C-alpha positions in Angstrom: 21.6 34.6 28.7 21.7 37.5 26.3 18.8 38.2 24.2 21.0 37.4 21.0 21.9 34.3 22.4 18.3 33.2 23.4 17.3 34.0 19.9 19.9 31.8 18.5 18.9 29.1 21.0 15.3 29.4 19.6 16.6 29.3 16.0 18.6 26.2 16.9 15.7 24.4 18.7 13.2 25.2 15.5 15.7 23.9 13.2 16.2 20.7 15.3 12.3 20.3 15.4 11.9 20.7 11.5 14.9 18.1 10.8 13.6 15.7 13.5 10.2 15.8 12.0 11.2 15.4 8.3 12.9 12.3 9.3 10.4 10.2 10.8 6.6 9.3 10.2 4.5 10.4 12.9 1.5 8.3 14.1 0.5 11.4 16.0 1.1 15.3 16.4 3.5 15.6 19.5 2.6 18.8 21.0 -1.1 19.7 22.4 -0.6 23.4 21.4 0.1 22.3 17.6 -3.0 20.2 17.8 -5.0 23.3 19.0 -3.9 25.3 16.4 -4.8 22.7 13.8 -8.3 22.5 15.3 -8.5 26.3 15.2 -7.1 27.0 12.0 -9.4 28.3 9.2 -7.3 26.9 6.2 -5.3 24.1 5.2 -2.1 25.9 4.9 -0.6 25.0 8.3 -1.7 21.2 8.0 -0.3 21.2 4.3 3.3 22.5 5.4 3.2 20.1 8.5 2.3 17.1 6.4 4.8 18.0 3.7 7.4 17.5 6.3 6.2 14.5 8.2 4.0 12.4 6.4 5.8 10.2 3.3 2.8 8.6 2.2 -1.1 7.9 3.0 -1.0 6.4 6.5 -3.5 5.5 8.7 -3.2 7.8 11.9 -4.6 6.1 14.8 -4.2 8.5 17.5 -6.9 11.3 18.2 -7.7 14.0 17.5 -5.3 14.5 14.7 -6.7 11.6 12.6 -9.6 14.0 11.2 -7.2 16.4 10.1 -4.6 13.7 8.3 -7.7 11.9 6.9 -9.1 15.1 5.4 -5.6 16.1 3.6 -4.8 12.7 2.7 -8.1 12.0 0.9 -7.5 15.3 -1.0 -4.1 13.9 -2.3 -5.7 10.5 -3.5 -7.9 12.5 -5.9 -9.6 9.3 -6.8 -13.6 8.8 -6.7 -12.8 5.3 -4.8 -11.1 7.2 -2.3 -8.3 4.4 -2.2 -5.9 4.3 0.5 -2.7 2.6 1.9 -2.3 1.6 5.5 1.3 1.0 6.5 3.1 -0.2 9.5 7.0 0.7 9.3 10.2 1.6 11.2 10.6 5.2 12.2 14.1 4.9 11.8 15.9 4.9 8.2 18.2 1.7 9.3 17.1 -0.4 11.6 17.4 -4.4 12.0 20.5 -4.0 9.5 18.5 -2.9 6.4 16.7 0.1 5.0 13.8 -2.0 3.8 11.6 -1.0 6.8 10.8 2.6 5.4 9.1 3.9 2.5 11.6 5.7 -0.1 10.9 8.5 -2.2 11.1 6.5 -5.6 8.6 4.0 -4.4 6.1 7.2 -4.2 7.0 8.2 -7.4 6.5 4.7 -9.0 3.0 4.4 -7.3 2.0 7.6 -8.6 3.1 6.4 -12.2 1.3 3.0 -11.7 -1.9 4.8 -10.8 -1.6 7.0 -13.9 -1.0 4.0 -15.9 -3.3 1.1 -14.6 -3.2 -0.8 -18.1 0.3 -1.8 -17.3 -0.7 -4.1 -14.5 -4.4 -4.9 -15.0 -5.0 -8.5 -15.3 -1.3 -9.2 -15.3 1.2 -11.0 -12.9 3.3 -8.4 -11.4 6.9 -9.2 -9.7 8.2 -6.5 -7.4 11.9 -6.7 -6.5 13.1 -5.3 -3.4 9.3 -4.3 -2.1 10.5 -2.8 1.1 7.7 -1.6 3.2 5.2 -2.4 0.3 3.7 0.7 -0.4 4.2 0.7 -4.2 2.7 -2.7 -4.4 -0.1 -2.1 -2.3 -1.1 1.1 -4.2 -1.2 -1.2 -7.4 -3.0 -4.2 -5.7 -6.0 -1.5 -4.7 -5.9 0.6 -7.8 -4.7 -1.4 -10.8 -6.2 -4.8 -10.6 -3.6 -7.0 -11.3 -4.1 -10.9 -11.6 -1.4 -11.6 -9.1 1.0 -9.6 -7.4 4.5 -10.8 -6.0 6.3 -8.8 -3.1 9.9 -9.9 -2.8 12.9 -9.0 -0.6 15.7 -10.8 1.1 15.4 -9.6 4.8 13.4 -11.7 7.3 12.4 -8.8 9.3 11.3 -6.9 6.0 9.2 -10.1 5.0 7.4 -10.2 8.3 6.7 -6.4 8.0 5.4 -6.9 4.3 3.1 -9.9 5.1 1.8 -7.9 8.1 1.1 -4.6 5.8 -0.6 -6.8 3.1 -3.2 -8.3 5.8 -3.6 -4.7 7.3 -5.0 -3.4 3.9 -7.6 -6.2 3.8 -5.6 -8.5 1.2 -5.2 -11.8 1.5 -2.0 -14.0 1.0 -2.3 -16.6 -1.5 -2.5 -19.8 0.7 -5.6 -17.9 2.4 -8.9 -20.0 1.4 -11.0 -17.3 2.3 -9.5 -14.6 -0.2 -11.9 -12.2 -2.3 -12.5 -13.5 -5.5 -12.0 -10.0 -7.0 -8.8 -9.4 -5.4 -5.4 -10.2 -6.7 -3.5 -13.3 -5.7 -1.0 -11.8 -3.5 2.4 -13.9 -2.5 5.2 -12.5 -0.1 8.4 -14.3 -1.5 11.9 -14.3 -0.2 14.2 -13.4 -3.0 17.9 -13.1 -3.0 19.2 -11.7 -6.1 22.6 -13.2 -6.1 21.5 -16.7 -5.4 18.5 -16.9 -7.3 18.5 -19.6 -10.0 16.5 -19.5 -13.3 14.7 -22.5 -12.1 13.6 -20.8 -9.1 12.5 -17.4 -10.7 10.5 -19.5 -13.6 8.0 -20.2 -10.8 7.0 -16.6 -11.0 6.2 -16.3 -14.4 5.9 -12.4 -14.5 4.3 -10.2 -17.0 5.7 -7.1 -15.6 8.7 -6.6 -13.0 8.9 -3.4 -11.2 11.8 -2.1 -8.5 12.2 1.2 -6.8 15.1 2.9 -5.2 17.1 -0.2 -5.3 20.1 1.7 -7.0 21.9 2.6 -3.8 25.3 1.0 -4.3 27.4 -0.8 -7.2 27.0 -4.2 -5.5 23.4 -3.8 -5.6 23.1 -2.6 -9.1 25.5 -5.7 -10.3 23.0 -8.1 -8.1 20.0 -6.4 -10.0 21.1 -6.7 -13.5 22.2 -10.3 -12.9 18.7 -11.2 -11.6 17.2 -9.2 -14.7 19.3 -11.3 -17.0 18.2 -14.7 -15.0 14.5 -13.4 -15.4 14.8 -13.0 -19.1 16.3 -16.7 -19.5 13.1 -17.8 -17.7 11.1 -17.0 -20.7 13.1 -18.1 -23.4 10.4 -19.0 -25.6 8.0 -16.5 -24.5 7.7 -12.9 -24.5 10.0 -11.2 -21.8 8.5 -9.3 -19.1 8.2 -5.6 -18.9 10.5 -4.0 -16.5 10.4 -0.5 -14.9 12.9 0.6 -12.2 12.2 3.9 -10.5 15.0 5.7 -8.6 15.9 9.0 -7.0 19.0 10.5 -8.7 21.5 11.2 -5.8 24.5 10.2 -7.7 24.9 10.7 -11.3 27.8 8.0 -11.3 25.5 5.4 -9.6 22.9 5.8 -12.8 25.6 5.7 -15.2 27.0 2.7 -13.7 23.3 1.1 -14.1 22.9 1.9 -17.7 26.6 0.9 -18.5 25.9 -2.4 -16.8 22.3 -2.9 -18.7 24.0 -2.4 -22.1 26.8 -5.0 -21.0 24.1 -7.5 -20.3 22.4 -6.6 -23.6 19.4 -5.1 -22.0 17.9 -2.0 -23.7 16.5 0.8 -21.8 14.5 4.0 -22.3 13.8 6.9 -20.0 10.0 6.8 -19.1 8.6 10.5 -19.3 7.8 12.1 -16.1 4.2 11.9 -15.1 2.3 15.0 -14.2 0.3 14.1 -11.4 1.6 14.3 -7.6 -0.2 12.2 -5.1 2.3 11.8 -2.5 4.2 14.5 -0.8 7.7 13.4 -1.5 10.7 16.1 -1.3 10.2 18.5 -3.9 13.8 18.8 -4.8 14.6 15.2 -5.5 15.4 14.3 -8.8 13.0 11.1 -10.0 14.0 9.0 -12.9 12.5 5.7 -14.3 13.3 3.3 -16.9 11.5 0.9 -19.1 13.8 -2.1 -19.7 13.7 -4.7 -22.8 15.1 -8.0 -21.5 
């Protein structure tokens, strides 16, 4: 092979490795030589660069010897005296079992950061999360914001199974557990299909706050979300309606426009929440994040 062809092949392989690493969360670093470099490195720049590409959120890395490097860097990200962390089990594929809900998406990280900066929104309140997915946002709120009760919800059976596992993995108890700690929130994992849930069924939740992250991925989902928000408002006809916060990645401006248009048609007022300053999680720098505060 000619030198220029060999150089081109090397660049292609390097590009593939970068894209492959960026597409999945790693439980350990795959090459011994890379681990050796990390061990011998005198600063954290190499690790920082790798984790920005591979780690989408603070996870518990169980495979030595990489564990000590990951924990050191991730504790730096949290920047909280309590050293709070979230441990997740999730899929390595963006789509699996016919759903995208088995992985953590960037808006969930953004919403978790906002919640940690604004704990008073959740403290001593009942929180309902729509489309919880892997559970990162809710677990961060449960650990850092002291809600009275937290309801994770989704419609896919495999997602619900993974959610229950992640709740237990983080030392929280599900509501039916009589051994639950008194200072922990009451945690529920509920199956909730936005298209079929009735006002009567939604009334059982009685949330003070409703949140959702990265659920505006298609027109059908937007229509379903607006519909369930209208029914949630009807649940509390003689009470104060819940506060609603929806975070999303601006991938397609037309999708965002459709959401705000449908909110207007449903009589739901909205305003854009100011961007928060602190960045605790290494999500993609180039992504445009937004969050709306809705008034039902």
